Structures are given as C-alpha cells and as structure tokens.
VEXBAFI-855349 format. One line per 4 residues: their letters; for each residue x, y, z of N, C-alpha, C. Coordinates in pm, whole numbers, plus 50000, padded with zeros to 5 digits. Layout:
<atoms>
a> X,Y,Z,X,Y,Z,X,Y,Z ~ ... .
</atoms>
This chain:
<atoms>
msst> 03087,39478,59025,03083,39344,58970,03195,39262,59033 ~ 03172,39134,59054,03275,39046,59108,03282,38918,59025 ~ 03396,38852,59035,03420,38727,58963,03452,38617,59062 ~ 03435,38494,59017,03465,38379,59100,03593,38313,59051 .
itvr> 03679,38277,59145,03801,38202,59115,03791,38069,59189 ~ 03813,37961,59120,03813,37829,59182,03957,37779,59187 ~ 04002,37742,59306,04140,37697,59324,04140,37569,59406 ~ 04220,37473,59364,04235,37350,59441,04357,37361,59531 .
vedk> 04339,37330,59658,04449,37328,59755,04433,37204,59842 ~ 04543,37164,59903,04537,37051,59995,04448,37087,60114 ~ 04377,36987,60165,04288,37010,60279,04362,37073,60397 ~ 04482,37023,60425,04560,37073,60539,04597,37219,60519 .
vkke> 04636,37256,60398,04672,37394,60368,04551,37485,60388 ~ 04436,37442,60339,04314,37522,60354,04280,37540,60501 ~ 04283,37433,60578,04247,37439,60721,04342,37528,60798 ~ 04474,37505,60780,04571,37583,60856,04568,37730,60819 .
ssdi> 04555,37760,60689,04550,37901,60650,04419,37966,60697 ~ 04309,37893,60688,04181,37947,60736,04187,37980,60884 ~ 04251,37893,60962,04265,37919,61106,04344,38047,61132 ~ 04451,38067,61055,04532,38189,61071,04452,38312,61030 .
fkev> 04383,38304,60917,04302,38417,60872,04196,38453,60976 ~ 04134,38351,61034,04032,38373,61137,04092,38448,61257 ~ 04214,38412,61294,04281,38478,61408,04301,38627,61383 ~ 04319,38666,61257,04339,38807,61226,04211,38874,61174 .
gmdm> 04098,38804,61187,03969,38863,61154,03931,38860,61007 ~ 03987,38765,60932,03954,38755,60789,03900,38617,60757 ~ 03823,38612,60649,03789,38482,60594,03881,38457,60473 ~ 03869,38340,60413,03956,38303,60301,03941,38402,60184 .
stai> 03818,38438,60152,03793,38528,60040,03860,38664,60061 ~ 03847,38718,60181,03909,38847,60211,04061,38837,60201 ~ 04118,38731,60256,04263,38713,60252,04314,38702,60108 ~ 04243,38630,60025,04284,38617,59885,04271,38752,59814 .
nvfl> 04166,38827,59843,04153,38962,59786,04266,39054,59829 ~ 04306,39046,59955,04420,39124,60003,04545,39086,59925 ~ 04568,38956,59908,04683,38909,59832,04680,38964,59689 ~ 04567,38952,59621,04557,38998,59483,04578,39150,59471 .
kqvi> 04528,39226,59568,04549,39371,59566,04697,39404,59587 ~ 04766,39326,59669,04910,39347,59688,04988,39310,59562 ~ 04943,39208,59489,05005,39174,59361,04995,39293,59266 ~ 04878,39354,59260,04859,39471,59173,04946,39587,59220 .
rsng> 04945,39614,59349,05021,39727,59403,05171,39711,59377 ~ 05223,39589,59393,05367,39568,59377,05404,39528,59234 ~ 05302,39510,59149,05323,39469,59011,05401,39338,59004 ~ 05370,39247,59095,05435,39117,59100,05395,39044,59227 .
ipfp> 05457,38931,59252,05432,38857,59375,05484,38943,59492 ~ 05404,38966,59594,05443,39061,59699,05536,39002,59807 ~ 05606,38898,59773,05704,38839,59864,05804,38760,59780 ~ 05923,38735,59834,06023,38662,59755,05978,38518,59728 .
vsad> 05999,38473,59606,05970,38335,59569,06102,38273,59527 ~ 06145,38173,59601,06275,38113,59568,06275,37966,59605 ~ 06376,37898,59556,06395,37756,59586,06519,37739,59673 ~ 06537,37829,59769,06655,37825,59853,06647,37721,59964 .
vpna> 06536,37650,59975,06521,37549,60079,06598,37424,60035 ~ 06686,37373,60120,06761,37254,60082,06670,37133,60059 ~ 06707,37049,59962,06629,36928,59938,06661,36823,60045 ~ 06593,36710,60040,06607,36606,60143,06750,36553,60153 .
ttle> 06817,36534,60041,06955,36484,60042,07049,36583,60110 ~ 07032,36710,60078,07116,36813,60139,07088,36824,60288 ~ 06961,36820,60326,06926,36826,60469,06989,36710,60545 ~ 06987,36591,60488,07048,36475,60552,07198,36495,60568 .
aird> 07263,36549,60465,07407,36575,60472,07438,36680,60579 ~ 07354,36783,60591,07372,36885,60694,07360,36823,60832 ~ 07258,36740,60853,07240,36675,60983,07359,36585,61017 ~ 07405,36509,60919,07522,36422,60941,07644,36505,60979 .
aekg> 07665,36616,60910,07780,36702,60939,07770,36760,61080 ~ 07649,36799,61120,07630,36853,61255,07658,36750,61362 ~ 07636,36624,61328,07662,36514,61423,07806,36462,61411 ~ 07885,36522,61324,08023,36478,61306,08037,36354,61219 .
kmas> 07930,36318,61149,07932,36199,61063,07972,36237,60921 ~ 08093,36288,60907,08138,36330,60775,08241,36232,60722 ~ 08243,36219,60591,08344,36135,60529,08481,36201,60548 ~ 08582,36119,60563,08717,36170,60581,08810,36100,60484 .
fssi> 08897,36175,60421,08989,36119,60322,09130,36165,60354 ~ 09225,36076,60330,09364,36111,60359,09437,36162,60235 ~ 09372,36156,60119,09435,36208,59998,09328,36245,59897 ~ 09369,36324,59799,09277,36361,59692,09239,36238,59610 .
delm> 09335,36149,59590,09306,36026,59516,09197,35945,59584 ~ 09204,35937,59718,09103,35863,59795,08967,35930,59780 ~ 08964,36063,59786,08840,36137,59767,08783,36113,59627 ~ 08867,36123,59526,08822,36104,59389,08770,35962,59367 .
edln> 08833,35866,59428,08787,35727,59416,08647,35714,59476 ~ 08625,35776,59593,08495,35771,59657,08390,35842,59571 ~ 08424,35955,59514,08329,36030,59431,08291,35952,59305 ~ 08384,35873,59251,08359,35801,59127,08291,35666,59148 .
d> 08271,35627,59272,08203,35498,59300,08056,35507,59279 .
</atoms>
C-alpha cells in the first residue's frame, strides 16, 4: 500500500532539485522516499539543521571589513557614543 503526500515548493526549487535527481538517476518521488527512509533510519533529520548562515546585515558587515571599511574609534567613549546613536 502507498500514500500520497502533497507538498508546495517554489518552482525554482522544484526545477533545480529535479535536475539534480535526474543526473543521479532518480525522479522526485524516489528522492523523497530515500529522504524519508533516511529519516526513519537515523530517527531524525539525516543532516544538520541550523541557522548558522549569517543574515544580510552581518554579511554586509563582513564584506565591509574585508574591504577595510571598518569604523575606527580613538576611545571607548567615542565608541559608546556611536553605539548609542
């Protein structure tokens, strides 16, 4: 016996993942079944799930720092004044 699962995904996600599955000889249904079997085998999500990706503000600050565009302060008072603005 089999069941049907209906899932909404963005068109781009569906297309790009389908292309990858096709390259490895699978269709979407087979790939999802492989994922679900791995969930059962590992008794959880079979890969790390985290929010370690920097947000847009942090990414911008990283890029600025890499370009040497960092704020510079000559005293702690000056830094605190800037932080409180």
